[in-house]
Backbone as JSON, one array per atom type, in Angstrom:
{
  "sequence": "MLAPCPIPTDSLLNAHRLPGAFTDCYAVSVDGSVSLAEFVFAFYTTPLFKLERWLLAHVLGLASSDAQALQLARAEVERFSAWKVEARSAGQILLEAGPTRSWLSVEVQAGPQPVTTLRFGSAVLPTRPGGKLGWEFQALLGFHRIYSRLLLAAARRRVARFAA",
  "N": [[3.46, -18.9, 11.13], [4.73, -16.25, 9.24], [4.53, -12.9, 10.15], [3.62, -9.41, 10.41], [4.08, -7.75, 13.55], [3.33, -6.36, 16.82], [5.85, -4.32, 18.4], [7.54, -5.72, 21.05], [7.08, -4.79, 24.53], [9.39, -4.84, 26.04], [11.43, -4.54, 24.28], [14.6, -3.72, 22.89], [14.46, -2.08, 20.71], [12.53, -0.23, 21.19], [13.61, 2.15, 22.13], [13.92, 3.72, 19.93], [11.49, 4.46, 18.95], [10.4, 7.07, 18.02], [9.04, 10.41, 17.54], [8.33, 10.9, 14.16], [10.02, 8.86, 13.34], [10.4, 5.66, 11.72], [9.27, 2.46, 12.5], [9.27, -1.11, 12.62], [8.2, -4.54, 12.95], [8.58, -7.99, 12.62], [7.53, -11.39, 12.97], [8.07, -14.88, 13.48], [7.6, -18.34, 14.13], [9.48, -21.16, 15.22], [10.02, -24.63, 15.56], [11.6, -26.02, 18.39], [14.38, -25.08, 20.51], [15.97, -22.11, 20.12], [18.9, -20.24, 20.23], [19.9, -16.79, 20.77], [22.4, -16.34, 19.59], [22.48, -18.37, 17.63], [20.39, -17.58, 15.98], [21.23, -14.98, 15.15], [23.58, -15.63, 13.73], [22.53, -17.33, 11.76], [20.79, -15.52, 10.46], [22.54, -13.51, 9.35], [24.01, -15.01, 7.59], [22.51, -16.09, 5.59], [21.79, -16.97, 2.19], [20.43, -14.84, 0.92], [21.03, -12.6, 2.58], [23.74, -12.61, 2.24], [24.0, -11.59, -0.29], [23.39, -8.88, 0.19], [25.55, -8.31, 1.83], [27.6, -8.65, -0.03], [27.06, -6.53, -1.78], [27.48, -4.35, -0.01], [30.21, -4.7, 0.45], [31.3, -4.29, -2.13], [30.32, -1.83, -2.98], [30.54, -0.01, -0.85], [32.89, -0.74, 0.35], [32.81, -2.3, 2.62], [33.49, -5.02, 3.65], [32.6, -8.33, 4.76], [32.54, -11.45, 6.55], [31.47, -14.91, 6.93], [32.7, -15.9, 9.18], [33.1, -13.57, 10.67], [30.43, -12.92, 11.1], [29.78, -15.0, 12.81], [31.4, -14.31, 14.99], [30.13, -11.92, 15.74], [27.62, -12.98, 16.46], [28.36, -14.49, 18.67], [29.02, -12.55, 20.48], [31.64, -11.58, 20.41], [32.65, -9.52, 18.94], [32.01, -6.05, 18.26], [31.41, -4.8, 15.96], [30.22, -5.25, 12.65], [30.49, -5.39, 9.34], [28.6, -2.84, 8.03], [27.41, -2.31, 10.43], [27.12, -1.54, 13.93], [27.11, -2.72, 17.21], [24.62, -1.58, 19.21], [23.15, -2.17, 21.5], [22.7, -5.03, 23.62], [21.22, -7.96, 24.9], [20.35, -10.94, 26.76], [18.46, -12.14, 25.05], [18.21, -10.49, 22.82], [19.42, -8.28, 20.23], [20.54, -5.15, 19.17], [21.39, -3.32, 16.43], [23.25, -0.68, 14.93], [23.38, 1.39, 12.12], [24.23, 4.17, 10.93], [21.4, 6.21, 10.41], [19.72, 4.07, 10.68], [18.37, 1.15, 12.33], [18.72, -2.21, 13.26], [17.06, -4.94, 14.59], [17.13, -7.96, 16.34], [15.55, -10.71, 17.87], [15.0, -13.44, 20.17], [12.59, -15.6, 21.59], [11.97, -18.1, 23.69], [9.54, -20.53, 24.17], [9.26, -22.63, 26.64], [8.98, -26.16, 27.24], [7.8, -29.55, 26.79], [8.03, -29.8, 24.04], [9.71, -27.44, 22.86], [9.18, -24.16, 21.48], [10.36, -21.52, 19.48], [10.08, -18.05, 19.17], [11.03, -16.01, 16.62], [12.15, -12.75, 16.04], [12.35, -9.89, 13.94], [13.15, -6.6, 13.58], [13.05, -3.15, 12.56], [14.29, 0.19, 12.59], [14.07, 3.45, 11.34], [15.49, 6.47, 11.55], [14.56, 9.88, 11.52], [16.18, 12.16, 9.34], [15.92, 14.52, 8.19], [15.23, 18.1, 8.22], [12.88, 19.17, 10.65], [12.25, 16.7, 11.62], [11.65, 14.64, 9.74], [11.28, 11.84, 7.51], [12.99, 11.17, 4.51], [12.01, 11.42, 1.0], [13.19, 9.37, -0.33], [13.26, 7.21, 1.45], [10.51, 6.74, 1.71], [9.95, 5.95, -0.92], [11.24, 3.53, -1.02], [9.95, 1.96, 0.86], [8.01, -0.1, 0.38], [9.64, -2.09, -0.8], [11.35, -2.51, 1.4], [9.61, -3.7, 3.26], [8.92, -6.14, 2.03], [11.48, -7.24, 1.7], [12.34, -7.44, 4.38], [10.63, -9.47, 5.34], [11.4, -11.59, 3.66], [14.07, -11.92, 4.47], [13.73, -12.69, 7.2], [12.28, -15.07, 6.85], [14.17, -16.61, 5.47], [16.17, -16.82, 7.41], [14.74, -18.25, 9.34], [14.42, -20.71, 8.04], [17.1, -21.56, 8.05], [17.71, -21.71, 10.85], [15.86, -23.65, 11.56], [16.97, -25.91, 10.45], [19.24, -26.08, 12.09], [18.08, -26.54, 14.57], [16.9, -28.96, 14.2]],
  "CA": [[3.28, -18.03, 9.98], [5.48, -15.0, 9.36], [3.58, -11.8, 10.08], [3.94, -8.19, 11.18], [3.61, -7.87, 14.93], [3.75, -5.21, 17.64], [7.17, -4.39, 19.03], [7.34, -6.05, 22.47], [7.35, -3.67, 25.44], [10.76, -4.93, 26.59], [12.34, -4.52, 23.16], [15.64, -2.68, 22.76], [14.08, -1.23, 19.6], [11.64, 0.82, 21.67], [14.34, 3.41, 22.32], [13.89, 4.45, 18.67], [10.1, 4.74, 18.53], [10.39, 8.51, 18.25], [8.24, 11.13, 16.55], [8.89, 10.97, 12.81], [10.77, 7.64, 13.03], [9.68, 4.48, 11.22], [9.66, 1.21, 13.16], [8.44, -2.26, 12.28], [8.58, -5.79, 13.6], [7.99, -9.21, 12.04], [7.78, -12.55, 13.82], [7.8, -16.22, 12.98], [7.98, -19.34, 15.12], [10.19, -22.34, 14.76], [10.07, -25.7, 16.55], [12.89, -26.2, 19.04], [14.95, -23.99, 21.28], [16.99, -21.42, 19.31], [19.53, -19.16, 20.99], [20.12, -15.54, 20.01], [23.6, -16.52, 18.76], [22.13, -19.19, 16.49], [19.53, -16.76, 15.12], [22.05, -13.93, 14.53], [24.46, -16.26, 12.77], [21.67, -17.77, 10.64], [20.28, -14.31, 9.73], [23.55, -12.79, 8.59], [24.71, -15.91, 6.66], [21.6, -16.66, 4.58], [22.2, -16.54, 0.82], [19.89, -13.52, 0.62], [21.8, -11.55, 3.24], [25.09, -12.57, 1.66], [23.91, -10.65, -1.41], [23.52, -7.52, 0.77], [26.94, -8.2, 2.27], [28.41, -8.47, -1.24], [26.85, -5.14, -2.22], [28.18, -3.45, 0.91], [31.64, -4.84, 0.23], [31.71, -3.77, -3.41], [29.9, -0.44, -3.17], [31.04, 0.85, 0.24], [34.15, -1.25, 0.87], [32.55, -2.83, 3.95], [33.52, -6.46, 3.5], [32.37, -9.12, 5.94], [32.61, -12.87, 6.29], [30.69, -15.75, 7.83], [33.46, -15.98, 10.45], [32.78, -12.35, 11.42], [29.05, -13.07, 11.54], [29.81, -15.88, 13.96], [31.94, -13.51, 16.09], [29.04, -11.05, 16.17], [26.62, -13.81, 17.13], [28.91, -14.93, 19.97], [29.37, -11.34, 21.26], [33.07, -11.41, 20.41], [32.95, -8.26, 18.28], [30.94, -5.03, 18.36], [31.17, -4.28, 14.59], [30.05, -6.22, 11.58], [30.26, -4.66, 8.1], [28.12, -1.47, 8.25], [26.67, -2.24, 11.7], [27.78, -1.51, 15.23], [26.21, -3.12, 18.26], [24.16, -0.49, 20.08], [22.75, -2.81, 22.75], [22.56, -6.47, 23.54], [20.82, -8.62, 26.13], [20.35, -12.38, 26.57], [17.6, -12.58, 23.95], [18.06, -9.43, 21.81], [20.56, -7.47, 19.8], [20.18, -3.94, 18.4], [22.55, -2.87, 15.64], [23.12, 0.67, 14.39], [24.08, 1.74, 10.89], [23.75, 5.54, 10.62], [20.07, 6.47, 10.93], [18.93, 2.84, 10.73], [18.61, 0.19, 13.37], [18.22, -3.56, 13.01], [16.84, -5.62, 15.88], [16.81, -9.38, 16.3], [15.28, -11.28, 19.19], [14.43, -14.8, 20.3], [11.81, -15.86, 22.79], [11.69, -19.52, 23.73], [8.45, -21.03, 25.01], [9.77, -23.91, 27.09], [8.02, -27.22, 27.37], [8.32, -30.82, 26.25], [8.39, -29.5, 22.67], [9.86, -26.0, 22.86], [9.0, -23.36, 20.27], [11.04, -20.23, 19.6], [9.65, -16.96, 18.34], [12.13, -15.18, 16.07], [11.65, -11.46, 15.63], [13.24, -8.99, 13.25], [12.54, -5.31, 13.47], [13.87, -2.07, 12.04], [13.94, 1.62, 12.86], [14.74, 4.44, 10.51], [15.34, 7.74, 12.25], [14.5, 11.01, 10.57], [17.44, 12.93, 9.17], [15.54, 15.79, 7.54], [14.72, 19.14, 9.11], [11.52, 18.97, 11.09], [12.04, 15.32, 12.01], [10.91, 13.92, 8.67], [11.99, 10.9, 6.68], [13.07, 11.68, 3.13], [11.22, 10.74, -0.03], [13.9, 8.14, -0.7], [12.75, 6.13, 2.32], [9.12, 6.45, 1.33], [9.97, 5.23, -2.19], [11.73, 2.15, -0.79], [9.25, 1.3, 1.97], [7.43, -1.37, -0.07], [10.75, -3.04, -0.92], [11.81, -2.84, 2.76], [8.65, -4.64, 3.9], [9.08, -7.46, 1.39], [12.85, -7.72, 2.0], [12.36, -7.85, 5.79], [9.94, -10.75, 5.43], [12.24, -12.59, 3.04], [15.24, -12.14, 5.36], [13.3, -13.47, 8.38], [11.93, -16.42, 6.37], [15.43, -17.31, 5.16], [16.81, -17.13, 8.7], [13.95, -19.31, 9.95], [14.77, -21.98, 7.4], [18.42, -21.96, 8.53], [17.67, -22.16, 12.24], [15.12, -24.91, 11.62], [17.97, -26.96, 10.2], [20.13, -26.17, 13.27], [17.29, -27.06, 15.7], [16.44, -30.34, 13.88]],
  "C": [[4.01, -16.7, 10.21], [4.48, -13.85, 9.17], [4.13, -10.56, 10.78], [3.4, -8.37, 12.6], [4.0, -6.59, 15.69], [5.15, -5.39, 18.2], [6.93, -4.67, 20.5], [7.75, -4.88, 23.37], [8.77, -3.7, 26.0], [11.83, -4.89, 25.49], [13.37, -3.4, 23.23], [15.29, -1.67, 21.66], [13.18, -0.07, 20.05], [12.31, 2.16, 21.88], [14.28, 4.31, 21.09], [12.49, 4.66, 18.13], [9.85, 6.21, 18.88], [9.48, 9.18, 17.24], [8.99, 11.24, 15.22], [9.69, 9.73, 12.4], [9.84, 6.56, 12.48], [10.18, 3.31, 12.02], [8.73, 0.13, 12.64], [8.99, -3.47, 12.97], [7.86, -6.93, 12.87], [8.4, -10.37, 12.93], [7.39, -13.82, 13.1], [8.25, -17.19, 14.07], [8.64, -20.52, 14.43], [10.21, -23.37, 15.89], [11.48, -25.81, 17.09], [13.31, -24.94, 19.78], [16.12, -23.36, 20.48], [17.57, -20.29, 20.15], [19.65, -17.93, 20.12], [21.33, -15.71, 19.11], [23.28, -17.35, 17.51], [21.32, -18.36, 15.49], [20.38, -15.68, 14.41], [22.95, -14.51, 13.44], [23.67, -16.68, 11.53], [21.23, -16.59, 9.79], [21.33, -13.72, 8.81], [24.35, -13.7, 7.63], [23.73, -16.56, 5.68], [22.1, -16.2, 3.19], [21.65, -15.14, 0.46], [20.7, -12.41, 1.29], [23.23, -11.5, 2.72], [25.1, -11.68, 0.42], [24.05, -9.21, -0.91], [24.97, -7.29, 1.21], [27.85, -7.95, 1.07], [28.29, -7.06, -1.77], [27.6, -4.18, -1.33], [29.7, -3.52, 0.7], [32.07, -4.14, -1.06], [31.34, -2.3, -3.65], [30.53, 0.47, -2.09], [32.33, 0.38, 0.83], [34.01, -1.82, 2.28], [32.42, -4.36, 3.89], [33.22, -7.15, 4.84], [32.34, -10.6, 5.55], [31.69, -13.62, 7.25], [31.38, -15.88, 9.19], [33.19, -14.73, 11.3], [31.34, -12.35, 11.9], [28.96, -13.94, 12.77], [30.37, -15.13, 15.2], [30.89, -12.55, 16.62], [28.0, -11.83, 16.96], [27.09, -14.22, 18.53], [29.31, -13.77, 20.87], [30.87, -11.16, 21.41], [33.55, -10.14, 19.74], [31.74, -7.33, 18.4], [30.61, -4.44, 16.98], [31.07, -5.44, 13.63], [29.62, -5.46, 10.31], [29.8, -3.24, 8.43], [27.53, -1.26, 9.62], [27.59, -2.23, 12.9], [26.73, -1.92, 16.27], [25.87, -1.92, 19.14], [23.79, -1.01, 21.47], [22.56, -4.3, 22.53], [22.08, -6.96, 24.9], [20.79, -10.13, 25.82], [19.58, -12.8, 25.32], [17.45, -11.58, 22.84], [19.4, -8.81, 21.44], [20.01, -6.32, 18.96], [21.42, -3.45, 17.74], [22.23, -1.54, 14.98], [23.94, 0.78, 13.15], [23.57, 3.13, 10.45], [22.36, 5.74, 11.21], [19.18, 5.23, 10.99], [19.33, 1.94, 11.87], [18.02, -1.14, 12.91], [18.16, -4.27, 14.35], [16.45, -7.06, 15.64], [16.55, -9.85, 17.72], [14.77, -12.71, 19.08], [13.68, -14.87, 21.6], [11.42, -17.31, 22.75], [10.56, -19.82, 24.68], [8.85, -22.45, 25.4], [8.62, -24.91, 27.2], [8.6, -28.51, 26.8], [8.74, -30.69, 24.78], [8.52, -27.99, 22.56], [9.63, -25.37, 21.49], [9.66, -22.01, 20.49], [10.4, -19.23, 18.64], [10.85, -16.16, 17.92], [11.53, -13.87, 15.61], [12.76, -10.66, 14.95], [12.53, -7.66, 13.08], [13.58, -4.28, 13.0], [13.39, -0.75, 12.57], [14.73, 2.46, 11.88], [14.44, 5.78, 11.13], [15.35, 8.89, 11.25], [15.82, 11.79, 10.52], [17.16, 14.29, 8.52], [15.12, 16.82, 8.56], [13.26, 18.88, 9.43], [11.19, 17.54, 11.46], [11.29, 14.47, 11.01], [11.87, 12.93, 7.99], [11.95, 11.41, 5.24], [12.19, 10.88, 2.18], [11.86, 9.44, -0.47], [13.41, 6.96, 0.14], [11.33, 5.74, 1.94], [9.07, 5.64, 0.02], [10.4, 3.78, -2.03], [10.98, 1.37, 0.26], [8.62, -0.01, 1.55], [8.5, -2.45, -0.2], [11.22, -3.46, 0.47], [10.92, -3.89, 3.4], [8.8, -6.05, 3.31], [10.45, -8.05, 1.79], [12.94, -8.17, 3.48], [11.75, -9.24, 5.97], [10.8, -11.88, 4.82], [13.45, -12.93, 3.88], [14.84, -13.03, 6.55], [12.94, -14.9, 7.97], [13.18, -17.25, 6.06], [16.16, -17.71, 6.43], [16.07, -18.27, 9.41], [14.3, -20.67, 9.36], [16.14, -22.47, 7.9], [18.39, -22.45, 9.98], [16.87, -23.43, 12.43], [16.04, -26.08, 11.35], [18.89, -27.17, 11.42], [19.36, -26.89, 14.4], [16.88, -28.51, 15.44], [17.39, -31.39, 14.37]]
}
């Protein structure tokens, strides 16, 4: 079941749990062993995320392709559309886009029937004087929470097909 969860203590996202910042984390499990590369590729190539990519291309001129998403997943590039890789480890990637961060991780529970926990988290760093988030962020917070869950659910469906 997809649900909000605490940010793991070893998460790259913890570097941005600062006073005034917003952070969140959602998790869902999928049967099978899923690599970080598979999850990253699935996440950034879902039909839902392709809509975001289309908007970024047409509004900000930041076009991206599935081939570039695959390069990001395979650690062959450090930039993808609006994002730049801030940090990466075997099971995690942290991407920066201005004051926002996107974090993806996989954790495989090995066994005769492995299960992988997929996590997606975000951080929004304050940009206002006094370390505050603007009213614009507060106005969009409900949308962000729904959109985050929809993105993770869509990625889970894609990796479930890969793992099958």
